[in-house]
LUMKOL-741375 format. One record per residue (C-alpha): x, y negated, z; residue number from 1. Coordinates in nm, 2 decimals. Layout:
BEGIN
<r X="X" Y="Y" Z="Z" num="NUM"/>
...
***
This chain:
BEGIN
<r X="1.75" Y="-0.69" Z="0.53" num="1"/>
<r X="1.84" Y="-0.35" Z="0.36" num="2"/>
<r X="1.75" Y="-0.42" Z="0.02" num="3"/>
<r X="1.66" Y="-0.13" Z="-0.27" num="4"/>
<r X="1.65" Y="-0.08" Z="-0.62" num="5"/>
<r X="1.28" Y="-0.06" Z="-0.71" num="6"/>
<r X="1.23" Y="0.25" Z="-0.94" num="7"/>
<r X="1.51" Y="0.24" Z="-1.23" num="8"/>
<r X="1.48" Y="-0.12" Z="-1.22" num="9"/>
<r X="1.71" Y="-0.45" Z="-1.21" num="10"/>
<r X="1.53" Y="-0.51" Z="-0.92" num="11"/>
<r X="1.57" Y="-0.50" Z="-0.57" num="12"/>
<r X="1.31" Y="-0.54" Z="-0.23" num="13"/>
<r X="1.37" Y="-0.54" Z="0.14" num="14"/>
<r X="1.23" Y="-0.29" Z="0.35" num="15"/>
<r X="0.95" Y="-0.46" Z="0.43" num="16"/>
<r X="0.67" Y="-0.55" Z="0.24" num="17"/>
<r X="0.38" Y="-0.79" Z="0.41" num="18"/>
<r X="0.06" Y="-0.65" Z="0.35" num="19"/>
<r X="-0.19" Y="-0.96" Z="0.29" num="20"/>
<r X="-0.53" Y="-0.77" Z="0.18" num="21"/>
<r X="-0.66" Y="-0.96" Z="0.55" num="22"/>
<r X="-0.64" Y="-1.25" Z="0.46" num="23"/>
<r X="-0.95" Y="-1.40" Z="0.37" num="24"/>
<r X="-1.15" Y="-1.27" Z="0.58" num="25"/>
<r X="-1.00" Y="-1.15" Z="0.91" num="26"/>
<r X="-0.70" Y="-1.38" Z="0.85" num="27"/>
<r X="-0.78" Y="-1.78" Z="0.81" num="28"/>
<r X="-0.60" Y="-1.93" Z="0.46" num="29"/>
<r X="-0.40" Y="-2.09" Z="0.73" num="30"/>
<r X="-0.33" Y="-1.84" Z="0.96" num="31"/>
<r X="-0.23" Y="-1.63" Z="0.60" num="32"/>
<r X="-0.03" Y="-1.92" Z="0.55" num="33"/>
<r X="0.19" Y="-1.92" Z="0.84" num="34"/>
<r X="0.24" Y="-1.52" Z="0.84" num="35"/>
<r X="0.39" Y="-1.54" Z="0.48" num="36"/>
<r X="0.63" Y="-1.83" Z="0.62" num="37"/>
<r X="0.72" Y="-1.65" Z="0.89" num="38"/>
<r X="0.75" Y="-1.28" Z="0.72" num="39"/>
<r X="1.01" Y="-1.50" Z="0.43" num="40"/>
<r X="1.22" Y="-1.65" Z="0.74" num="41"/>
<r X="1.32" Y="-1.31" Z="0.82" num="42"/>
<r X="1.43" Y="-1.18" Z="0.52" num="43"/>
<r X="1.06" Y="-1.07" Z="0.35" num="44"/>
<r X="1.05" Y="-1.18" Z="0.03" num="45"/>
<r X="0.81" Y="-0.94" Z="-0.12" num="46"/>
<r X="0.46" Y="-0.97" Z="-0.13" num="47"/>
<r X="0.18" Y="-0.69" Z="-0.18" num="48"/>
<r X="-0.17" Y="-0.76" Z="-0.24" num="49"/>
<r X="-0.50" Y="-0.67" Z="-0.53" num="50"/>
<r X="-0.82" Y="-0.80" Z="-0.64" num="51"/>
<r X="-0.96" Y="-0.54" Z="-0.51" num="52"/>
<r X="-0.88" Y="-0.80" Z="-0.12" num="53"/>
<r X="-0.99" Y="-0.87" Z="0.05" num="54"/>
<r X="-1.09" Y="-0.59" Z="0.31" num="55"/>
<r X="-1.33" Y="-0.52" Z="0.35" num="56"/>
<r X="-1.48" Y="-0.58" Z="-0.02" num="57"/>
<r X="-1.71" Y="-0.75" Z="-0.08" num="58"/>
<r X="-1.82" Y="-1.01" Z="-0.40" num="59"/>
<r X="-1.85" Y="-1.31" Z="-0.09" num="60"/>
<r X="-1.45" Y="-1.24" Z="-0.07" num="61"/>
<r X="-1.38" Y="-1.08" Z="-0.37" num="62"/>
<r X="-1.01" Y="-1.23" Z="-0.54" num="63"/>
<r X="-0.97" Y="-1.43" Z="-0.16" num="64"/>
<r X="-0.69" Y="-1.24" Z="-0.06" num="65"/>
<r X="-0.54" Y="-1.37" Z="-0.43" num="66"/>
<r X="-0.59" Y="-1.73" Z="-0.36" num="67"/>
<r X="-0.46" Y="-1.74" Z="-0.08" num="68"/>
<r X="-0.09" Y="-1.62" Z="-0.22" num="69"/>
<r X="-0.14" Y="-1.85" Z="-0.52" num="70"/>
<r X="-0.24" Y="-2.19" Z="-0.28" num="71"/>
<r X="0.06" Y="-2.09" Z="-0.03" num="72"/>
<r X="0.31" Y="-2.06" Z="-0.39" num="73"/>
<r X="0.24" Y="-2.39" Z="-0.51" num="74"/>
<r X="0.28" Y="-2.56" Z="-0.20" num="75"/>
<r X="0.61" Y="-2.40" Z="-0.07" num="76"/>
<r X="0.76" Y="-2.39" Z="-0.46" num="77"/>
<r X="0.91" Y="-2.00" Z="-0.32" num="78"/>
<r X="0.81" Y="-1.86" Z="-0.66" num="79"/>
<r X="1.14" Y="-1.82" Z="-0.79" num="80"/>
<r X="1.16" Y="-1.64" Z="-0.45" num="81"/>
<r X="0.95" Y="-1.43" Z="-0.39" num="82"/>
<r X="0.79" Y="-1.07" Z="-0.56" num="83"/>
<r X="0.41" Y="-1.04" Z="-0.62" num="84"/>
<r X="0.28" Y="-0.74" Z="-0.64" num="85"/>
<r X="-0.08" Y="-0.70" Z="-0.70" num="86"/>
<r X="-0.37" Y="-0.42" Z="-0.84" num="87"/>
<r X="-0.59" Y="-0.34" Z="-1.05" num="88"/>
<r X="-0.91" Y="-0.10" Z="-0.94" num="89"/>
<r X="-0.96" Y="0.19" Z="-1.03" num="90"/>
<r X="-1.27" Y="0.39" Z="-1.08" num="91"/>
<r X="-1.56" Y="0.26" Z="-0.91" num="92"/>
<r X="-1.89" Y="0.20" Z="-0.86" num="93"/>
<r X="-1.84" Y="-0.18" Z="-0.74" num="94"/>
<r X="-2.07" Y="-0.42" Z="-1.01" num="95"/>
<r X="-1.88" Y="-0.74" Z="-0.92" num="96"/>
<r X="-1.53" Y="-0.77" Z="-0.97" num="97"/>
<r X="-1.62" Y="-0.80" Z="-1.36" num="98"/>
<r X="-1.75" Y="-1.09" Z="-1.59" num="99"/>
<r X="-2.00" Y="-0.83" Z="-1.70" num="100"/>
<r X="-2.08" Y="-0.68" Z="-1.33" num="101"/>
<r X="-1.97" Y="-0.32" Z="-1.44" num="102"/>
<r X="-1.91" Y="-0.06" Z="-1.30" num="103"/>
<r X="-1.46" Y="-0.09" Z="-1.27" num="104"/>
<r X="-1.30" Y="0.14" Z="-1.48" num="105"/>
<r X="-0.96" Y="0.12" Z="-1.64" num="106"/>
<r X="-0.98" Y="0.02" Z="-1.98" num="107"/>
<r X="-0.85" Y="-0.22" Z="-2.18" num="108"/>
<r X="-1.13" Y="-0.52" Z="-2.14" num="109"/>
<r X="-1.08" Y="-0.45" Z="-1.76" num="110"/>
<r X="-0.74" Y="-0.42" Z="-1.75" num="111"/>
<r X="-0.72" Y="-0.76" Z="-1.97" num="112"/>
<r X="-1.00" Y="-0.92" Z="-1.75" num="113"/>
<r X="-0.84" Y="-0.83" Z="-1.43" num="114"/>
<r X="-0.46" Y="-0.93" Z="-1.50" num="115"/>
<r X="-0.57" Y="-1.23" Z="-1.63" num="116"/>
<r X="-0.75" Y="-1.36" Z="-1.32" num="117"/>
<r X="-0.52" Y="-1.25" Z="-1.07" num="118"/>
<r X="-0.30" Y="-1.44" Z="-1.20" num="119"/>
<r X="-0.52" Y="-1.77" Z="-1.21" num="120"/>
<r X="-0.59" Y="-1.68" Z="-0.87" num="121"/>
<r X="-0.20" Y="-1.65" Z="-0.81" num="122"/>
<r X="-0.10" Y="-1.96" Z="-0.98" num="123"/>
<r X="0.17" Y="-1.82" Z="-1.14" num="124"/>
<r X="0.25" Y="-1.74" Z="-1.47" num="125"/>
<r X="0.38" Y="-1.34" Z="-1.44" num="126"/>
<r X="0.30" Y="-1.14" Z="-1.14" num="127"/>
<r X="0.65" Y="-0.87" Z="-1.08" num="128"/>
<r X="0.46" Y="-0.48" Z="-1.03" num="129"/>
<r X="0.12" Y="-0.47" Z="-1.08" num="130"/>
<r X="0.02" Y="-0.17" Z="-0.99" num="131"/>
<r X="-0.32" Y="0.03" Z="-1.06" num="132"/>
<r X="-0.47" Y="0.05" Z="-0.68" num="133"/>
<r X="-0.65" Y="0.41" Z="-0.76" num="134"/>
<r X="-0.71" Y="0.64" Z="-1.02" num="135"/>
<r X="-0.94" Y="0.65" Z="-1.26" num="136"/>
<r X="-1.03" Y="1.02" Z="-1.22" num="137"/>
<r X="-1.13" Y="1.18" Z="-0.96" num="138"/>
<r X="-0.87" Y="1.29" Z="-0.69" num="139"/>
<r X="-0.89" Y="1.40" Z="-0.38" num="140"/>
<r X="-0.80" Y="1.19" Z="-0.02" num="141"/>
<r X="-0.81" Y="0.87" Z="-0.17" num="142"/>
<r X="-0.47" Y="0.99" Z="-0.38" num="143"/>
<r X="-0.31" Y="1.19" Z="-0.18" num="144"/>
<r X="-0.31" Y="1.58" Z="-0.07" num="145"/>
<r X="-0.53" Y="1.71" Z="0.13" num="146"/>
<r X="-0.54" Y="1.90" Z="0.45" num="147"/>
<r X="-0.79" Y="2.14" Z="0.25" num="148"/>
<r X="-0.81" Y="2.19" Z="-0.09" num="149"/>
<r X="-1.08" Y="2.12" Z="-0.29" num="150"/>
<r X="-1.04" Y="2.06" Z="-0.64" num="151"/>
<r X="-1.30" Y="1.79" Z="-0.70" num="152"/>
<r X="-1.54" Y="1.81" Z="-1.06" num="153"/>
<r X="-1.35" Y="1.64" Z="-1.33" num="154"/>
<r X="-1.56" Y="1.32" Z="-1.46" num="155"/>
<r X="-1.66" Y="1.40" Z="-1.94" num="156"/>
<r X="-1.56" Y="1.04" Z="-1.90" num="157"/>
<r X="-1.26" Y="0.93" Z="-1.76" num="158"/>
<r X="-1.08" Y="0.71" Z="-1.88" num="159"/>
<r X="-0.75" Y="0.86" Z="-1.98" num="160"/>
<r X="-0.36" Y="0.79" Z="-1.83" num="161"/>
<r X="-0.27" Y="0.67" Z="-2.16" num="162"/>
<r X="-0.50" Y="0.53" Z="-2.24" num="163"/>
<r X="-0.45" Y="0.27" Z="-1.99" num="164"/>
<r X="-0.07" Y="0.25" Z="-1.99" num="165"/>
<r X="-0.09" Y="0.14" Z="-2.39" num="166"/>
<r X="-0.36" Y="-0.16" Z="-2.20" num="167"/>
<r X="-0.06" Y="-0.23" Z="-1.94" num="168"/>
<r X="0.15" Y="-0.22" Z="-2.26" num="169"/>
<r X="0.05" Y="-0.45" Z="-2.41" num="170"/>
<r X="0.08" Y="-0.70" Z="-2.03" num="171"/>
<r X="0.45" Y="-0.58" Z="-1.97" num="172"/>
<r X="0.51" Y="-0.69" Z="-2.41" num="173"/>
<r X="0.36" Y="-0.97" Z="-2.35" num="174"/>
<r X="0.57" Y="-1.12" Z="-2.05" num="175"/>
<r X="0.20" Y="-1.11" Z="-1.81" num="176"/>
<r X="0.39" Y="-0.81" Z="-1.62" num="177"/>
<r X="0.74" Y="-0.70" Z="-1.54" num="178"/>
<r X="0.70" Y="-0.34" Z="-1.42" num="179"/>
<r X="0.43" Y="-0.10" Z="-1.37" num="180"/>
<r X="0.35" Y="0.12" Z="-1.03" num="181"/>
<r X="0.06" Y="0.32" Z="-0.95" num="182"/>
<r X="-0.10" Y="0.34" Z="-0.61" num="183"/>
<r X="-0.30" Y="0.63" Z="-0.44" num="184"/>
<r X="-0.16" Y="0.89" Z="-0.66" num="185"/>
<r X="-0.08" Y="1.22" Z="-0.67" num="186"/>
<r X="0.24" Y="1.46" Z="-0.80" num="187"/>
<r X="0.00" Y="1.53" Z="-1.17" num="188"/>
<r X="-0.01" Y="1.16" Z="-1.19" num="189"/>
<r X="0.27" Y="1.04" Z="-1.14" num="190"/>
<r X="0.44" Y="1.33" Z="-1.40" num="191"/>
<r X="0.16" Y="1.27" Z="-1.63" num="192"/>
<r X="0.18" Y="0.90" Z="-1.63" num="193"/>
<r X="0.58" Y="0.94" Z="-1.72" num="194"/>
<r X="0.54" Y="1.21" Z="-1.96" num="195"/>
<r X="0.31" Y="0.92" Z="-2.12" num="196"/>
<r X="0.57" Y="0.63" Z="-2.13" num="197"/>
<r X="0.88" Y="0.93" Z="-2.26" num="198"/>
<r X="0.57" Y="1.01" Z="-2.58" num="199"/>
<r X="0.53" Y="0.68" Z="-2.66" num="200"/>
<r X="0.74" Y="0.41" Z="-2.56" num="201"/>
<r X="0.53" Y="0.26" Z="-2.30" num="202"/>
<r X="0.59" Y="0.11" Z="-2.01" num="203"/>
<r X="0.76" Y="0.34" Z="-1.69" num="204"/>
<r X="0.60" Y="0.34" Z="-1.32" num="205"/>
<r X="0.86" Y="0.19" Z="-1.10" num="206"/>
<r X="0.68" Y="0.22" Z="-0.82" num="207"/>
<r X="0.41" Y="0.44" Z="-0.62" num="208"/>
<r X="0.17" Y="0.28" Z="-0.33" num="209"/>
<r X="0.06" Y="0.55" Z="-0.07" num="210"/>
<r X="-0.05" Y="0.62" Z="0.28" num="211"/>
<r X="0.23" Y="0.71" Z="0.43" num="212"/>
<r X="0.25" Y="0.81" Z="0.86" num="213"/>
<r X="0.36" Y="1.00" Z="1.16" num="214"/>
<r X="-0.05" Y="1.10" Z="1.10" num="215"/>
<r X="0.00" Y="1.18" Z="0.76" num="216"/>
<r X="0.33" Y="1.32" Z="0.62" num="217"/>
<r X="0.25" Y="1.44" Z="0.28" num="218"/>
<r X="0.44" Y="1.26" Z="0.11" num="219"/>
<r X="0.77" Y="1.52" Z="0.18" num="220"/>
<r X="0.55" Y="1.77" Z="0.03" num="221"/>
<r X="0.59" Y="1.71" Z="-0.32" num="222"/>
<r X="0.59" Y="1.34" Z="-0.44" num="223"/>
<r X="0.94" Y="1.30" Z="-0.26" num="224"/>
<r X="1.09" Y="1.55" Z="-0.45" num="225"/>
<r X="0.89" Y="1.42" Z="-0.81" num="226"/>
<r X="0.96" Y="1.03" Z="-0.68" num="227"/>
<r X="1.32" Y="1.07" Z="-0.53" num="228"/>
<r X="1.45" Y="1.29" Z="-0.92" num="229"/>
<r X="1.22" Y="1.01" Z="-1.17" num="230"/>
<r X="1.30" Y="0.73" Z="-1.00" num="231"/>
<r X="0.97" Y="0.61" Z="-0.87" num="232"/>
<r X="0.97" Y="0.41" Z="-0.57" num="233"/>
<r X="0.78" Y="0.43" Z="-0.26" num="234"/>
<r X="0.62" Y="0.16" Z="-0.11" num="235"/>
<r X="0.44" Y="0.33" Z="0.22" num="236"/>
<r X="0.10" Y="0.17" Z="0.32" num="237"/>
<r X="-0.11" Y="0.22" Z="0.67" num="238"/>
<r X="0.29" Y="0.29" Z="0.89" num="239"/>
<r X="0.11" Y="0.27" Z="1.19" num="240"/>
<r X="-0.26" Y="0.43" Z="1.07" num="241"/>
<r X="-0.53" Y="0.14" Z="1.02" num="242"/>
<r X="-0.38" Y="0.08" Z="1.40" num="243"/>
<r X="-0.42" Y="0.37" Z="1.62" num="244"/>
<r X="-0.06" Y="0.39" Z="1.60" num="245"/>
<r X="-0.02" Y="0.11" Z="1.81" num="246"/>
<r X="-0.22" Y="0.34" Z="2.12" num="247"/>
<r X="-0.52" Y="0.06" Z="2.12" num="248"/>
<r X="-0.85" Y="0.32" Z="2.02" num="249"/>
<r X="-0.67" Y="0.57" Z="2.25" num="250"/>
<r X="-1.01" Y="0.78" Z="2.50" num="251"/>
<r X="-1.24" Y="0.52" Z="2.26" num="252"/>
<r X="-1.13" Y="0.20" Z="2.35" num="253"/>
<r X="-1.28" Y="-0.05" Z="2.06" num="254"/>
<r X="-1.07" Y="-0.39" Z="2.13" num="255"/>
<r X="-1.25" Y="-0.69" Z="1.94" num="256"/>
<r X="-1.17" Y="-0.84" Z="1.69" num="257"/>
<r X="-1.03" Y="-0.51" Z="1.55" num="258"/>
<r X="-1.08" Y="-0.36" Z="1.22" num="259"/>
<r X="-1.28" Y="-0.09" Z="1.34" num="260"/>
<r X="-1.52" Y="-0.34" Z="1.58" num="261"/>
<r X="-1.57" Y="-0.52" Z="1.28" num="262"/>
<r X="-1.63" Y="-0.33" Z="0.97" num="263"/>
<r X="-1.58" Y="0.06" Z="1.09" num="264"/>
<r X="-1.38" Y="0.13" Z="0.80" num="265"/>
<r X="-1.12" Y="0.37" Z="1.04" num="266"/>
<r X="-1.29" Y="0.73" Z="0.97" num="267"/>
<r X="-1.00" Y="0.85" Z="0.75" num="268"/>
<r X="-0.80" Y="0.83" Z="1.12" num="269"/>
<r X="-1.04" Y="0.94" Z="1.30" num="270"/>
<r X="-1.02" Y="1.40" Z="1.20" num="271"/>
<r X="-1.01" Y="1.74" Z="1.46" num="272"/>
<r X="-0.63" Y="1.67" Z="1.60" num="273"/>
<r X="-0.57" Y="1.29" Z="1.55" num="274"/>
<r X="-0.60" Y="1.20" Z="1.90" num="275"/>
<r X="-0.38" Y="1.51" Z="2.05" num="276"/>
<r X="-0.17" Y="1.38" Z="1.78" num="277"/>
<r X="-0.07" Y="0.97" Z="1.87" num="278"/>
<r X="-0.14" Y="1.05" Z="2.27" num="279"/>
<r X="0.15" Y="1.25" Z="2.21" num="280"/>
<r X="0.35" Y="1.06" Z="2.01" num="281"/>
<r X="0.26" Y="0.66" Z="2.25" num="282"/>
<r X="0.40" Y="0.93" Z="2.47" num="283"/>
<r X="0.77" Y="1.01" Z="2.36" num="284"/>
<r X="0.73" Y="0.64" Z="2.28" num="285"/>
<r X="0.61" Y="0.56" Z="2.66" num="286"/>
<r X="0.96" Y="0.76" Z="2.74" num="287"/>
<r X="1.18" Y="0.58" Z="2.44" num="288"/>
<r X="1.10" Y="0.30" Z="2.61" num="289"/>
<r X="0.89" Y="0.09" Z="2.29" num="290"/>
<r X="0.61" Y="0.07" Z="2.20" num="291"/>
<r X="0.39" Y="0.29" Z="2.01" num="292"/>
<r X="0.35" Y="0.10" Z="1.65" num="293"/>
<r X="0.74" Y="0.01" Z="1.80" num="294"/>
<r X="0.82" Y="0.42" Z="1.70" num="295"/>
<r X="0.55" Y="0.46" Z="1.40" num="296"/>
<r X="0.74" Y="0.23" Z="1.18" num="297"/>
<r X="1.07" Y="0.23" Z="1.27" num="298"/>
<r X="1.00" Y="0.64" Z="1.20" num="299"/>
<r X="0.85" Y="0.53" Z="0.87" num="300"/>
<r X="1.17" Y="0.28" Z="0.79" num="301"/>
<r X="1.34" Y="0.53" Z="0.84" num="302"/>
<r X="1.28" Y="0.83" Z="0.59" num="303"/>
<r X="1.52" Y="0.84" Z="0.32" num="304"/>
<r X="1.24" Y="0.81" Z="0.03" num="305"/>
<r X="1.05" Y="0.51" Z="0.14" num="306"/>
<r X="1.17" Y="0.20" Z="-0.04" num="307"/>
<r X="0.99" Y="-0.05" Z="0.12" num="308"/>
<r X="0.72" Y="-0.02" Z="0.41" num="309"/>
<r X="0.45" Y="-0.26" Z="0.34" num="310"/>
<r X="0.32" Y="-0.40" Z="0.73" num="311"/>
<r X="0.01" Y="-0.56" Z="0.81" num="312"/>
<r X="-0.07" Y="-0.80" Z="1.07" num="313"/>
<r X="-0.41" Y="-1.03" Z="1.20" num="314"/>
<r X="-0.21" Y="-1.22" Z="1.49" num="315"/>
<r X="0.10" Y="-1.39" Z="1.46" num="316"/>
<r X="0.19" Y="-1.18" Z="1.78" num="317"/>
<r X="0.17" Y="-0.81" Z="1.59" num="318"/>
<r X="0.39" Y="-0.96" Z="1.27" num="319"/>
<r X="0.69" Y="-1.08" Z="1.50" num="320"/>
<r X="0.62" Y="-0.70" Z="1.64" num="321"/>
<r X="0.65" Y="-0.53" Z="1.32" num="322"/>
<r X="0.96" Y="-0.67" Z="1.23" num="323"/>
<r X="1.12" Y="-0.61" Z="1.52" num="324"/>
<r X="1.01" Y="-0.22" Z="1.45" num="325"/>
<r X="1.29" Y="-0.22" Z="1.15" num="326"/>
<r X="1.58" Y="-0.32" Z="1.43" num="327"/>
<r X="1.49" Y="0.00" Z="1.61" num="328"/>
<r X="1.74" Y="0.35" Z="1.52" num="329"/>
<r X="1.56" Y="0.68" Z="1.52" num="330"/>
<r X="1.79" Y="0.94" Z="1.61" num="331"/>
<r X="1.85" Y="1.26" Z="1.49" num="332"/>
<r X="1.76" Y="1.32" Z="1.86" num="333"/>
<r X="1.42" Y="1.06" Z="1.82" num="334"/>
<r X="1.39" Y="1.25" Z="1.50" num="335"/>
<r X="1.36" Y="1.62" Z="1.59" num="336"/>
<r X="1.14" Y="1.50" Z="1.90" num="337"/>
<r X="0.91" Y="1.37" Z="1.60" num="338"/>
<r X="0.91" Y="1.66" Z="1.45" num="339"/>
<r X="0.85" Y="1.87" Z="1.75" num="340"/>
<r X="0.51" Y="1.68" Z="1.80" num="341"/>
<r X="0.44" Y="1.73" Z="1.40" num="342"/>
<r X="0.53" Y="2.11" Z="1.45" num="343"/>
<r X="0.21" Y="2.06" Z="1.65" num="344"/>
<r X="-0.03" Y="1.81" Z="1.50" num="345"/>
<r X="0.12" Y="1.85" Z="1.13" num="346"/>
<r X="-0.10" Y="1.59" Z="0.90" num="347"/>
<r X="-0.45" Y="1.55" Z="1.13" num="348"/>
<r X="-0.50" Y="1.29" Z="0.86" num="349"/>
<r X="-0.49" Y="1.25" Z="0.51" num="350"/>
***
């Protein structure tokens, strides 16, 4: 499997990262372990999780995904073979992540608590990549460039990036974190984090985890250049547009056991022109003799600025199909046909 250097570090990561947010909700511990075994057998030694998982977030399952990964690492004794990435919650009104019931903020005390809790749940001594899940400041479109710009009001008490970086630097220096990264971030945010590191001598961000797929190519607009020049690796999440790009929700379908049927949380991919775009990509996939999922994942994996594509599944069949998609070649001719659809339906989803 193709491997990529993570940022400007000496760590390499595979083209595929296993997302785990279903572990502990849609997937049992045993199912999670089976997915982890299968992924590693196919060269996927990069795992992504978060204190926020499993999804949807709720007090009853907080941290459960990390715990399942932790029991697998202990049982298989694979720690030396695995790159583990997790995340700390950004600003929110959720009060069940912190022991004192505080809403989440990117301040020193909360970062300290989050780091130690993740280490314990994961049963590891060092987190390879620790990411800020979303900013403390208000950002549009959950961190991506919005289709229509409306500047959000600034918060009087937003935590400065410099303060969060200083808190993270303590754990990097202590060896509890190897590298830091961002998620759901904007171009301005990436550059401010880099400037803060250069000004203070703190750790430099090595990655950004943002949504990127056929329905949301906004990363290409500004972030691709900034990250490419600054050595910040894109870890592309939601390559299937929360399942919409598989075609399973076409014509109003609601498959039993799907995230939409269970949780009704997919509104980001139900905006004007999204359904029409999905139909066009599904038709293209059929014409090419591919499944819609294979076309969507292969497109993301083919982009030069994508370091690793984060895939997720609830069944072993889905996982196998997702992994097989990385064997599909996006030729210049196929890319041109994808771009033609993109010009008709540019970025309908944030």
